[in-house]
Structures are given as structure tokens and as C-alpha cells.
C-alpha positions as CSV (number, residue, x, y, z in Angstrom):
1,M,0.0,0.0,0.0
2,T,1.4,3.4,-0.9
3,D,1.7,6.2,1.6
4,A,-1.1,8.1,-0.2
5,E,-3.4,5.1,0.0
6,L,-2.6,4.6,3.7
7,A,-3.3,8.3,4.4
8,T,-6.6,7.9,2.6
9,L,-7.5,4.8,4.6
10,H,-6.6,6.7,7.8
11,S,-8.8,9.7,6.8
12,N,-11.7,7.4,5.8
13,S,-11.4,5.5,9.1
14,K,-11.5,8.7,11.1
15,R,-14.5,9.9,9.2
16,L,-16.3,6.6,9.7
17,M,-15.6,6.7,13.5
18,D,-17.6,10.0,13.6
19,A,-20.3,9.4,11.0
20,G,-20.5,5.7,10.1
21,T,-23.0,3.1,11.2
22,A,-22.3,1.2,14.4
23,A,-20.6,-1.6,12.5
24,Q,-18.4,0.9,10.5
25,Q,-17.5,2.7,13.7
26,K,-16.5,-0.5,15.3
27,A,-14.4,-1.6,12.3
28,A,-12.7,1.8,12.0
29,E,-12.0,1.9,15.8
30,A,-10.2,-1.5,15.4
31,L,-8.2,-0.3,12.4
32,I,-7.1,3.1,13.6
33,P,-4.3,2.0,15.9
34,S,-2.7,-0.2,13.3
35,I,-3.0,2.5,10.6
36,T,-1.6,5.2,12.9
37,A,1.3,2.9,13.9
38,E,2.2,2.3,10.2
39,L,1.9,6.0,9.3
40,S,4.3,6.8,12.2
41,A,6.8,4.1,11.2
42,R,6.8,5.3,7.7
43,S,7.3,8.9,8.8
44,E,10.2,7.9,11.1
45,A,11.8,5.9,8.2
46,V,11.6,8.9,5.9
47,A,13.1,11.2,8.6
48,A,15.9,8.7,9.3
49,G,16.6,8.5,5.5
50,K,16.8,12.2,5.2
51,A,19.1,12.5,8.2
52,Q,21.3,9.8,6.8
53,A,21.5,11.5,3.4
54,L,22.3,14.8,5.1
55,A,25.1,13.2,7.1
56,L,26.5,11.7,4.0
57,R,26.4,15.0,2.1
58,R,28.2,16.7,5.0
59,A,30.8,14.0,5.2
60,N,31.5,14.2,1.5
61,K,32.0,18.0,1.8
62,L,34.6,17.4,4.5
63,K,36.6,15.0,2.5
64,P,39.8,16.6,1.1
65,S,39.9,16.9,-2.7
66,P,42.3,14.6,-4.5
67,A,45.5,16.3,-5.5
68,V,45.6,17.3,-9.2
69,A,48.7,16.1,-10.9
70,G,49.9,18.5,-13.4
């Protein structure tokens, strides 16, 4: 499932908790914790990837340039 699809599922579940039938509310209530946990895990993974990429770019800037033979 893509991030966009997961976000849509989360939005729909929240909407059903407020305005759905009793069965829909119960199902949405059961799904929300799992959906929220997955959204959080994906968000943390993206943040970790960005931090790692930033650290790599900074490390590459600090490396000395190879000497140019001439």
C-alpha cells in the first residue's frame, strides 16, 4: 500500500468513526491503531533516511579533494 493510500485509509477510518454506522465505527476503531502505527513508522523511516542523506552529504563535503597532478 502506498503512503497516499494509507493516508486515505486513515482519513476514511476517522470519518467513519464519527459518521458511520455502528458496524463501521467498530471496524474503524479497530483499524485506527494499526494505521496510525504504520503511518508513524513510515514517517520515522523517511526522517531517518533524510538524516542519513544529510550526514552523507556533510561527510562528503569534509573530505579533502584529491591532488591534481599537473
